[in-house]
C-alpha positions in Angstrom: 66.1 53.4 114.7 65.4 53.8 110.5 66.8 57.5 110.6 67.0 57.5 106.2 63.4 56.9 106.0 62.8 59.5 108.8 64.6 62.0 107.2 67.0 61.4 104.7 69.5 64.4 104.6 69.4 64.5 108.6 72.7 66.7 109.6 71.6 66.4 113.0 70.6 64.0 115.4 69.9 64.6 119.0 67.9 63.0 122.1 65.5 64.5 124.5 66.7 62.4 127.6 69.9 62.7 128.2 70.1 58.9 129.3 70.2 57.9 125.8 72.4 58.6 123.0 71.9 58.1 119.0 74.4 57.7 116.5 74.0 58.6 113.0 73.4 54.5 111.7 70.4 54.8 114.3 71.8 52.7 117.1 70.4 53.9 120.9 72.8 53.6 123.6 72.2 54.3 127.2 74.9 56.6 128.5 74.9 55.5 132.2 73.0 53.0 134.6 69.0 52.6 133.4 66.4 51.4 136.2 63.5 50.2 134.1 60.4 50.1 135.8 56.9 48.7 135.0 55.9 52.0 133.4 57.6 52.2 129.7 60.2 55.1 128.8 59.3 57.7 126.8 61.8 59.5 124.6 62.4 61.8 121.4 64.6 61.6 118.2 65.1 65.2 117.0 66.3 65.0 113.3 67.5 68.6 111.6 68.7 69.3 108.0 70.0 72.6 108.6 70.6 73.3 105.1 67.2 72.8 103.7 65.5 73.8 107.6 64.1 70.5 107.8 62.9 69.3 111.0 61.4 66.2 112.0 60.9 64.1 115.4 60.5 60.6 116.2 59.0 59.1 120.0 60.5 55.9 120.7 58.8 54.0 123.4 61.5 52.2 125.5 58.9 48.9 127.3 60.6 45.7 129.5 60.5 42.5 127.6 59.9 39.3 129.5 60.7 37.1 127.2 63.8 35.1 127.3 65.3 33.8 123.4 68.1 31.0 124.2 71.6 31.8 123.1 70.1 35.3 121.2 69.8 37.2 124.8 70.0 36.4 128.3 68.0 37.4 130.9 69.1 41.0 132.5 68.8 42.0 135.7 67.1 45.3 136.4 69.6 47.1 137.1 73.0 47.3 134.2 76.6 47.1 136.1 79.7 48.3 134.5 81.8 45.2 134.3 85.6 44.9 132.6 85.6 45.7 129.4 87.5 44.5 126.2 86.3 46.2 123.7 88.9 49.5 123.0 92.7 47.1 123.0 95.7 49.6 122.5 96.5 50.1 118.8 98.3 47.8 116.7 101.2 47.6 114.6 102.2 46.2 111.8 105.3 45.8 110.3 106.4 48.0 107.1 107.3 45.6 103.9 106.1 42.3 106.6 107.1 38.6 104.5 104.3 37.2 106.1 102.7 34.5 105.9 99.1 36.0 105.1 96.8 36.6 105.6 98.5 38.2 109.1 96.5 38.0 111.9 97.6 41.8 113.8 94.3 42.1 116.3 91.8 40.8 118.1 89.0 42.7 119.6 85.9 41.3 122.1 83.0 42.4 123.6 82.4 41.7 126.9 78.4 41.1 126.2 79.8 38.3 124.2 79.0 36.6 127.4 75.6 37.2 127.3 74.2 38.0 123.6 76.0 35.8 120.6 77.9 39.0 118.7 79.1 39.0 115.3 81.7 41.4 114.6 82.5 43.9 111.4 84.7 46.9 110.7 84.8 49.7 107.9 87.2 52.8 106.6 90.7 52.6 104.9 92.5 49.4 104.1 89.0 47.6 104.6 86.4 49.5 102.4 88.2 52.4 101.3 91.2 52.7 99.6 93.2 50.9 100.0 90.4 48.2 99.7 90.9 44.9 100.9 94.1 45.2 102.6 92.4 43.9 106.0 89.6 42.3 106.8 88.2 41.1 110.8 86.5 37.7 110.9 82.8 38.0 112.1 82.5 35.5 115.4 86.1 36.1 116.5 86.6 39.4 115.7 90.5 38.7 114.6 91.7 41.5 112.4 94.0 40.6 109.6 96.2 42.2 107.1 96.1 40.4 103.4 99.9 41.5 102.5 102.7 43.8 103.0 102.1 47.7 103.8 104.5 50.6 102.6 104.4 53.1 105.7 105.5 55.6 103.3 102.8 55.7 101.0 100.3 54.7 104.7 101.9 55.6 107.8 98.9 54.6 109.6 94.7 53.5 109.1 91.8 54.3 111.5 88.9 51.7 111.2 85.5 51.3 112.9 84.5 47.9 114.6 81.4 46.7 115.2 79.5 44.4 117.6 76.1 43.3 116.8 73.6 40.7 117.7 71.9 39.1 115.2 68.4 41.1 115.5 71.1 44.2 114.8 71.4 45.8 118.7 74.7 46.9 119.2 75.8 46.8 122.4 78.2 48.3 122.1 79.6 51.9 121.0 81.8 51.9 117.8 85.2 51.7 118.1 88.1 53.8 116.3 90.8 51.2 116.1 94.4 52.5 114.7 96.5 50.6 113.3 100.1 51.7 112.7 102.3 50.9 110.3 106.6 50.5 112.1 108.8 51.6 109.8 111.0 49.9 107.9 114.8 51.0 107.0 113.8 50.5 103.3 114.7 54.2 101.6 118.4 54.9 101.5 119.0 58.8 101.9 119.7 61.3 98.9 121.4 64.1 98.2 118.6 67.6 97.3 121.4 68.5 94.6 122.8 66.4 91.9 125.9 68.5 92.2 127.0 71.3 94.9 129.2 73.7 93.3 131.3 76.1 95.7 133.8 78.7 95.6 136.9 79.6 97.8 139.1 82.6 97.7 142.7 80.5 97.0 144.8 81.2 100.1 142.2 81.2 102.1 143.1 80.1 106.0 141.9 76.5 107.6 138.3 76.5 108.5 136.8 79.1 106.1 133.9 77.5 105.4 133.1 76.3 101.8 129.0 75.3 101.4 127.0 72.9 103.0 125.7 69.9 101.5 122.3 68.4 102.2 120.9 65.0 102.3 117.2 64.1 103.2 115.3 60.6 104.7 112.3 59.5 103.4 112.1 57.0 106.5 110.0 57.7 109.4 111.5 61.2 111.3 114.0 61.1 114.6 114.7 57.2 114.3 118.4 55.9 113.1 116.9 54.9 110.0 116.8 58.8 109.5 120.4 59.9 110.9 122.5 60.7 108.5 126.0 60.7 108.5 128.7 62.6 105.9 131.9 61.6 104.6 134.5 62.7 102.1 135.3 59.4 99.8 137.4 60.5 97.5 139.4 64.8 96.0 140.4 65.0 92.9 142.9 65.8 92.2 144.1 63.1 94.5 146.7 65.2 96.2 147.5 66.3 100.0 143.7 66.4 101.6 142.6 70.1 100.9 139.0 70.0 102.3 137.1 68.6 105.5 133.3 67.5 105.5 131.3 67.3 109.0 129.8 64.2 109.8 126.4 65.4 111.4 125.8 68.7 109.8 128.0 68.2 106.3 129.5 71.7 106.2 132.8 71.5 103.5 135.8 73.6 105.3 139.2 74.6 104.0 141.6 71.8 106.0 145.1 72.6 103.3 146.6 75.7 104.4 147.7 76.7 101.2 145.2 76.8 98.8 146.8 77.9 95.3 144.5 78.5 91.8 147.5 78.7 89.9 148.0 75.2 90.9 145.1 73.5 91.5 142.2 75.8 90.0 139.4 73.4 91.4 138.7 70.5 93.0 135.9 67.4 92.9 134.9 65.8 96.0 132.8 62.3 96.3 131.4 62.2 99.1 129.0 60.0 100.6 126.0 60.1 103.2 124.5 56.4 105.1 122.0 56.5 107.3 121.9 54.6 110.5 124.5 56.9 112.1 126.7 55.7 109.7 126.6 52.3 111.2 128.3 50.1 107.8 124.6 48.5 107.7 123.0 51.5 107.4 122.2 52.4 103.7 124.1 55.0 101.9 124.4 57.5 98.4 126.7 59.3 97.3 127.1 62.6 95.8 129.6 64.9 94.0 131.4 68.1 95.0 133.3 71.1 92.8 135.2 73.5 94.8 136.2 76.4 92.1 139.3 77.8 93.6 139.1 82.0 93.1 141.7 83.9 92.0 143.3 86.6 94.7 146.3 89.1 92.9 149.0 87.0 94.7 151.5 86.7 91.4 153.3 90.1 90.2 152.9 90.6 86.5 157.1 90.6 84.9 158.2 92.0 81.2 159.1 89.2 78.9 161.6 91.6 78.0 163.8 93.5 80.5 165.5 95.7 77.2 163.8 97.6 74.1 164.8 99.9 71.6 163.1 101.7 69.1 163.1 105.2 66.5 161.2 108.0 66.2 161.4 110.9 64.4 162.8 114.5 65.8 159.2 116.9 66.3 156.5 114.1 65.9 153.8 113.6 68.3 151.0 111.7 69.3 152.3 108.0 67.5 153.1 105.3 69.2 156.6 104.0 68.8 156.7 101.0 70.9 154.4 98.1 72.2 155.9 96.1 75.7 154.0 92.8 77.1 154.1 90.8 80.5 153.6 87.9 81.7 151.0 87.8 85.2 150.3 84.0 86.4 146.7 85.2 88.2 143.6 84.5 85.9 143.4 86.4 83.4 141.2 89.1 82.0 140.6 89.5 86.0 142.1 92.8 88.3 144.6 90.9 89.9 146.1 90.2 86.0 145.5 93.5 84.7 148.6 95.3 83.9 149.2 98.6 85.2 152.5 100.7 83.4 154.8 103.8 84.0 157.5 105.5 82.9 159.5 105.6 86.6 162.5 107.2 84.9 164.0 109.2 82.0 160.5 111.3 81.2 160.9 114.9 83.2 159.9 116.5 80.3 156.6 114.6 80.3 157.5 113.8 76.0 156.4 110.4 76.7 153.3 108.2 77.8 152.4 104.6 78.5 148.7 103.1 78.3 147.1 99.6 78.7 145.7 98.1 75.4 143.3 96.1 77.5 142.2 93.8 75.1 145.9 92.2 74.8 147.2 93.4 78.0 150.1 95.2 76.3 151.6 98.4 77.2 151.6 101.1 74.5 154.3 104.0 74.6 153.7 106.9 72.7 155.3 110.3 72.5 153.1 113.4 73.1 155.7 116.0 72.7 158.1 116.7 69.9 161.1 115.8 70.6 164.4 117.9 69.8 166.9 116.0 67.6 169.1 118.7 68.5 169.0 119.1 72.2 169.1 114.9 72.6 170.3 112.1 70.2 168.6 109.3 71.5 166.3 108.8 75.6 166.8 106.0 78.0 163.5 105.5 80.1 162.2 102.6 82.5 159.0 101.5 82.9 157.4 99.6 85.7 154.3 97.3 85.6 151.8 96.5 88.6 148.0 95.2 88.8 145.0 97.1 89.1 143.7 95.4 92.1 146.3 95.2 95.3 148.5 92.3 96.0 147.0 89.6 98.6 149.9 87.8 99.8 150.1 84.2 100.7 150.8 83.0 104.5 154.6 82.9 104.9 154.9 84.3 102.0 157.0 87.7 101.3 156.4 91.1 99.9 156.7 91.2 95.9 158.7 93.4 93.8 157.7 95.5 90.9 159.5 94.4 87.6 160.9 97.3 85.2 162.7 96.8 82.1 164.6 99.9 80.2 163.5 101.5 76.5 166.1 103.2 74.3 164.8 105.7 72.6 166.6 106.7 69.7 165.5 110.5 67.9 166.2 110.8 64.0 167.3 114.5 62.5 165.0 115.7 59.7 164.9 119.0 58.2 162.3 121.4 60.4 161.0 124.3 60.2 161.5 127.4 62.3 160.8 127.0 66.4 159.4 130.2 68.2 161.4 130.6 71.5 159.0 130.6 73.3 155.8 129.3 71.7 153.9 131.9 74.1 154.9 135.2 73.9 153.0 138.0 76.9 152.7 141.4 75.9 151.1 143.9 78.1 149.8 147.4 76.5 148.7 150.0 78.0 144.7 150.9 77.7 144.4 153.5 74.6 147.8 154.0 73.4 148.1 155.1 70.2 147.9 153.3 67.2 151.2 151.8 65.8 152.9 151.9 69.2 155.8 149.3 69.4 154.9 146.7 72.0 157.6 143.9 71.8 159.3 141.7 69.1 159.2 137.8 68.4 161.3 135.8 66.3 161.9 132.6 65.7 165.4 130.4 64.5 166.0 127.8 62.5 167.0 124.9 64.4 169.7 123.7 62.2 171.4 126.8 62.0 170.5 128.6 65.1 169.7 132.0 64.2 167.2 133.9 62.4 168.0 134.0 58.8 166.1 134.5 55.6 162.8 133.8 58.4 159.8 135.7 57.2 156.3 136.6 59.7 152.7 136.6 59.1 149.4 136.7 61.5 146.8 134.4 59.6 143.7 136.0 58.9 140.7 135.7 61.4 141.8 136.3 64.1 142.0 139.7 66.9 143.1 142.6 64.8 144.9 144.4 67.7 148.4 144.2 66.2 150.6 142.8 63.3 153.9 142.1 63.0 157.1 143.1 60.9 157.8 140.4 57.8 161.5 140.9 58.7 162.1 142.0 62.1 159.4 140.4 63.7 158.7 143.7 65.4 155.0 143.7 66.9 153.1 146.9 66.6 149.5 148.0 67.6 147.3 149.1 64.7 143.9 149.8 67.0 143.8 151.6 69.9 142.9 149.2 72.4 140.2 150.4 75.6 139.1 147.8 78.0 135.4 149.3 77.5 134.9 148.1 73.6 133.3 145.1 72.5 135.4 142.5 72.4 138.4 144.2 74.2 136.2 143.5 77.7 137.8 140.7 78.0 141.4 142.3 78.3 143.6 139.7 76.3 143.4 137.9 72.8 146.1 135.3 71.6 147.2 135.3 68.3 148.8 133.2 66.2 152.2 134.1 64.1 153.3 132.0 61.3 157.4 132.6 61.1 158.0 130.9 56.9 162.1 129.6 56.2 163.8 129.5 52.7 163.0 126.1 52.1 159.2 126.7 53.2 159.4 125.7 56.2 157.0 126.9 58.6 156.8 127.3 62.4 153.8 128.5 64.8 154.0 130.7 67.4 151.9 132.8 69.5 151.4 136.1 70.8 149.3 136.9 73.4 148.2 140.1 74.0 147.1 142.2 77.4 146.0 145.1 78.0 147.1 147.1 81.4 144.7 149.2 83.0 145.6 152.9 82.8 144.5 156.1 83.7 142.0 157.5 81.4 138.9 158.0 83.4 138.8 161.1 85.2 138.1 161.3 89.6 134.3 162.3 90.5 132.5 163.0 93.3 129.5 160.2 93.7 127.4 163.0 95.2 127.2 167.0 95.1 124.5 168.0 96.4 123.7 168.7 100.6 122.1 170.4 103.6 124.2 171.6 106.4 121.5 172.8 109.4 122.2 175.0 112.4 124.7 172.0 114.1 126.9 172.5 111.0 128.3 168.7 110.4 131.0 168.3 108.8 130.1 166.4 105.1 131.4 163.4 103.9 132.6 163.8 100.2 133.4 160.2 98.2 135.5 159.8 95.1 134.9 157.7 92.7 137.6 156.1 89.4 136.6 153.9 87.0 140.0 153.0 86.3 142.2 150.0 88.4 145.2 150.4 90.8 147.3 152.3 90.7 145.2 154.8 88.8 142.4 155.5 91.6 142.9 156.0 95.0 143.8 157.5 97.2 142.5 161.0 95.8 143.3 164.1 96.7 140.5 167.1 97.6 141.5 171.0 96.3 138.8 173.3 97.2 139.9 175.8 93.6 138.0 179.1 93.9 140.1 181.1 96.6 136.9 183.2 98.7 135.7 179.8 99.4 138.9 178.1 100.5 138.9 181.0 103.0 135.4 180.2 105.0 135.4 176.0 103.9 138.2 173.7 104.7 138.5 169.8 103.7 140.0 167.2 105.7 141.5 163.7 104.9 139.1 160.9 106.2 140.3 157.7 104.2 141.4 156.9 100.7 138.3 157.4 98.9 136.4 159.8 101.2 137.3 164.0 102.6 135.7 165.7 104.8 134.1 169.3 103.6 133.3 172.0 106.9 133.2 175.7 107.5 136.0 177.5 108.8 133.8 179.6 110.6 130.5 181.3 111.8 129.7 181.8 107.5 126.4 183.2 107.0 123.0 180.9 105.6 122.8 179.9 102.1 123.8 178.6 99.1 127.3 177.6 98.4 128.6 176.0 94.7 132.1 175.2 96.3 134.4 173.8 93.0 136.4 171.0 94.5 139.4 169.5 92.4 139.9 165.7 93.0 143.2 164.0 92.0 143.3 160.6 91.8 146.5 158.6 92.1 147.9 158.9 88.6 148.2 162.8 88.5 144.5 162.9 87.0 142.4 165.7 87.8 138.7 166.0 88.2 136.3 168.9 89.3 133.9 168.8 90.7 131.1 171.3 92.3 129.3 170.8 94.6 126.4 172.4 96.3 126.0 172.7 99.8 123.0 174.6 101.5 123.4 175.7 104.7 119.9 175.8 106.4 119.0 177.6 110.1 117.5 174.0 110.6 117.5 170.8 112.9 117.0 168.6 110.1 117.8 169.0 106.5 114.4 167.9 105.7 113.0 171.4 107.1 115.2 173.2 104.8 113.3 173.6 101.4 113.6 176.6 99.7 114.1 178.8 102.1 117.5 179.8 102.1 119.6 182.4 100.4 122.5 181.5 98.0 125.7 182.2 97.9 128.3 182.1 95.5 131.8 183.6 95.9 130.7 185.4 99.3 127.6 186.8 97.8 124.1 186.2 99.0 121.3 185.9 96.6 117.5 185.0 96.7 116.8 182.1 94.6 113.7 181.8 93.1 112.4 179.3 95.2 112.8 181.6 98.0 111.1 185.0 96.3 108.4 182.5 95.5 108.0 181.3 99.1 108.0 185.0 100.5 105.1 185.4 98.3 103.0 182.5 98.9 103.8 183.7 102.7 102.2 187.2 102.8 99.3 185.9 100.7 98.5 183.7 103.1 99.2 186.5 106.1 96.7 188.6 104.3 94.4 186.1 104.6 94.5 185.4 108.2 94.6 189.7 108.9 91.5 189.8 107.0 89.9 186.3 108.8 90.3 188.1 111.8 89.4 191.5 111.2 85.9 190.4 109.7 85.6 188.5 113.1 86.4 191.9 115.0 84.4 193.4 113.0 81.5 191.7 113.6 81.7 192.0 117.8 81.8 195.8 117.3 78.3 196.1 116.0 76.2 198.4 118.2 73.4 196.1 119.3 70.6 197.0 122.5 72.0 194.9 124.9 71.9 194.4 128.4 74.2 196.5 131.2 75.9 192.9 132.4 78.8 192.6 129.8 79.7 188.6 132.1 76.5 187.4 131.0 76.4 188.0 127.4 79.9 187.0 126.5 80.4 183.3 125.1 83.1 182.3 127.1 86.1 180.0 125.0 86.9 177.2 127.6 88.4 174.0 126.9 86.8 171.2 128.1 88.6 170.0 131.1 86.6 167.1 132.1 83.1 165.6 130.2 79.6 167.1 131.0 76.5 165.9 130.6 75.3 166.1 127.1 71.9 169.2 126.9 69.1 167.8 124.5 67.2 170.9 125.3 66.7 173.8 123.0 65.9 176.4 125.2 69.0 177.4 127.0 69.6 181.3 126.4 73.8 181.1 125.2 76.2 184.2 126.4 76.8 186.7 123.8 80.4 187.7 123.7 80.2 191.5 122.6 84.5 191.7 122.8 86.6 191.8 120.5 88.8 188.6 121.4 86.3 186.7 123.9 87.4 185.6 127.8 90.0 183.5 128.7 91.4 182.2 131.5 94.4 182.6 132.8 96.4 180.6 136.2 99.2 182.2 137.9 101.1 180.7 141.1 97.7 179.0 143.5 94.8 181.8 142.1 93.2 181.4 139.2 92.0 184.8 137.5 89.5 185.2 134.6 90.6 187.9 132.1 88.0 189.4 129.3 88.9 191.5 126.8 86.1 193.9 126.0 84.8 196.0 122.8 82.4 198.5 122.2 79.9 196.5 124.5 78.7 197.2 127.7 81.4 195.0 130.2 81.2 193.5 133.2 82.6 196.2 135.0 81.3 199.3 133.4 77.6 198.4 134.5 77.1 200.1 137.7 74.2 201.3 138.2 70.1 201.0 137.8 70.4 198.8 141.1 72.6 196.3 139.3 75.9 195.2 141.1 78.8 194.5 139.1 81.9 192.9 138.3 83.5 196.1 138.0 81.9 197.8 140.9 83.0 194.7 143.3 86.6 195.3 142.6 87.2 199.4 141.9 84.0 200.3 144.1 82.5 202.6 141.8 84.4 205.0 139.0 85.4 204.2 135.4 85.9 200.5 135.0 89.7 199.3 134.0 90.0 198.6 130.5 93.2 198.5 130.8 93.4 194.7 132.2 90.3 193.5 132.9 91.5 190.7 135.0 90.0 189.5 137.9 89.9 186.1 140.4 87.7 184.0 140.6 86.7 184.5 143.7 85.3 188.3 142.8 83.5 186.3 139.7 81.9 183.7 141.8 80.7 186.2 144.6 79.3 188.5 141.4 77.3 185.5 140.0 76.2 183.3 142.8 73.1 185.9 144.0 72.2 186.7 140.5 71.9 183.3 139.4 69.2 183.0 142.4 67.4 185.2 141.0 67.2 183.8 137.4 66.4 180.1 138.2 62.9 181.3 138.7 62.3 183.0 136.0 64.0 180.5 134.0 61.8 178.4 131.2 58.8 179.8 132.2 55.7 178.5 130.3 52.5 180.2 129.0 50.3 179.4 132.4 53.3 180.9 134.2 55.1 177.4 135.2 58.5 176.6 136.4 60.5 174.6 133.9 61.8 171.3 135.2 64.8 171.6 134.5 66.0 174.2 137.1 69.1 173.2 137.5 71.5 170.8 135.4 74.0 168.7 137.0 77.6 168.5 135.1 81.0 166.1 135.8 83.2 168.0 137.3 85.4 169.5 134.7 88.8 170.9 136.3 88.8 173.3 139.3 88.6 177.3 138.7 87.2 176.2 135.2 86.3 180.0 133.6 83.6 178.3 131.3 81.0 178.4 133.9 77.7 176.6 133.8 76.2 176.3 130.0 72.9 175.5 132.2 69.1 176.2 131.1 69.6 179.8 133.0 70.7 182.8 130.9 72.1 186.1 133.9 69.9 188.7 131.7 67.8 191.2 134.1 65.2 190.8 131.7 63.5 187.7 130.6 62.5 189.2 127.3 65.7 191.3 126.1 66.7 188.2 124.3 66.8 190.7 120.0 70.5 190.6 120.5 70.5 187.3 119.2 68.5 187.8 115.9 72.1 190.0 115.3 74.6 187.1 115.5 77.4 186.8 113.2 77.1 183.7 110.9 79.7 181.7 113.4 77.6 181.9 116.2 74.1 181.4 114.6 75.2 178.2 115.0 75.7 177.9 118.3 72.6 179.8 119.0 70.3 177.5 117.0 71.7 174.3 119.2 71.3 176.5 122.4 67.5 178.0 122.1 64.3 176.4 121.1 62.9 179.1 118.4 
């Protein structure tokens, strides 16, 4: 089927009938045995261009052909049968770099259908019509495949060609065959090293077996064959001495072989190594390479002096001067820590007058004088100098311990005319604080080293130093020129260094230093830190603590004394610790403020006078005592200003309270026209003992309090009583007549009521009020139509047993419901309550 004519860019080809398969070139094959009937077979080929989204169909009609063509197509049976086929041979093999003769036959492909048809063979793919073109071709009639020239396997390891079998009219009875031609490797490539030069390092004196490095070689021939099985070996060693290294034949690892590698003898080795394929067989191909092994230095050689004895000279009193250079020989690598010299003075430098250092550039030892030498003391000095390396020693196997190299240096001291010398060069002088100006504090003299005496030497202090002292120019006596106080300016440090010059007859000078140190003195008085105290009725002792700005031994311990004899007889002092004493009264003295003179004596005998003010107050805590005590001094009692002011204010307050009480009582004794039942006309004062029900009605009639103090409840033992203090109005017990029974008549049975006590039990009060409440409840809150109010009795929560407050319901215990005129004459303090309880 010509597919390109239908759709040039077809990417997807499929058949609607699974019994047929369509190849890209348009060939149609059956996928299984197919029986053709008299009817024609029809199926559809579907072509798709996915990118362009184009789809086309080709309808194929398969009909039975009756015509037979000689040698072109034999008659077919109705049923096709699968037989043994030769169309799929095994892959072909061609030897690499084959010598021919060419063309060289390498394979033949045949189709079993050649028994029935005339078959022509063709092929395409790499080596035929693709690069490398023309390497292979196939005979059209026989199917023989030939090679035209030699092939390099490293370039073309294999080829895959596609073989076709067709009839002269273009029919393809066979599916295209993919045939592989493999190029068999020939050992035509020698192995090669990955580097032109291998360089390795190994420390000297390394033990045998230490790995030095690894050489790597490669082979382009076919892997995992003898052509690429490599073997290594050392061909030669430079220098040609005892072999120092070994080379592993399979891995190429180089190891130490010689037990002693000495860098000082052989700094490096050059090895010629060989790699050979074919597992090292003599006929294998080989290549050589170069390996350089450098021996790294270790500190296995001790430095040694070039000379064992040195002599040098130096003038006395010269300092910071170089007097000698010493050198050493070290076989280790120059510039490395193993060859760096470290010098030290082993003997002869007890006074630390000499110092030796290393010159990093030359590795020499530099001997210097750092402290002046005295010819008169020693005319020559002998030093012993030793040398070591910066790095620790690394000993070779089976070697002996290295010893330190030493040399001796004789230093001759030359005599010179030198100036005076102070002995000591630093003199410490201690001066007591606050000493008088001109106080002699010491003497500082110098000697002539030549004569050993101080004759003819003058002294002076150069300017620009602390002006604390001066020195006598002939005797060297040192005196103060100022009062030295550690609390002033620059003297706070407590010391000062003064440089002194000594000048002999020849003008030679010497210097010395005086260190003036100010010693703390007893210049401050001790004082008590806190002097005001409050002592309550428990009379707990007071702890007095003193302070002294002086330092020991002019401060603690302190001694306390009471200097006033009168107060000393009333108060006493007892020690607590070095700084504190207790102050307490000796007996039961009166309350008041005492000013006690107390003297404090420090450890240096200096006395500090203090006044301790003690407020002896009748209190529990000190906060309660504010201006309520009398001041006592020397046993006499006087009133302070605050006490007088407090008394005046207290009197005014008391007077105000009395006026207020009289005003309230005056309002209660006014004559009013009231009923005869006092119990019903008093407002009874009661604490709320339990929450009650809130009454919002303003028509409740209150009880009027006509007594001076009102009533209050008293509970004694198991009996509760009600006490009413009577005033000028009618009281409960005074109402006896007019047909009314009063509480007083119930209790006494008639006569004058008891005005002194007015105390009734709860049962008596209840018996008096209960029958009258029933009578009043019918009159309570009747409107104009004489209808009873809905609020007859109000229920309240329980307010406690025996509550003397009574009920505050809507009913009032009045003889007459209209006798309420007295409510208009209440005092201001009761009007608010009345307005709340009654609806006007």
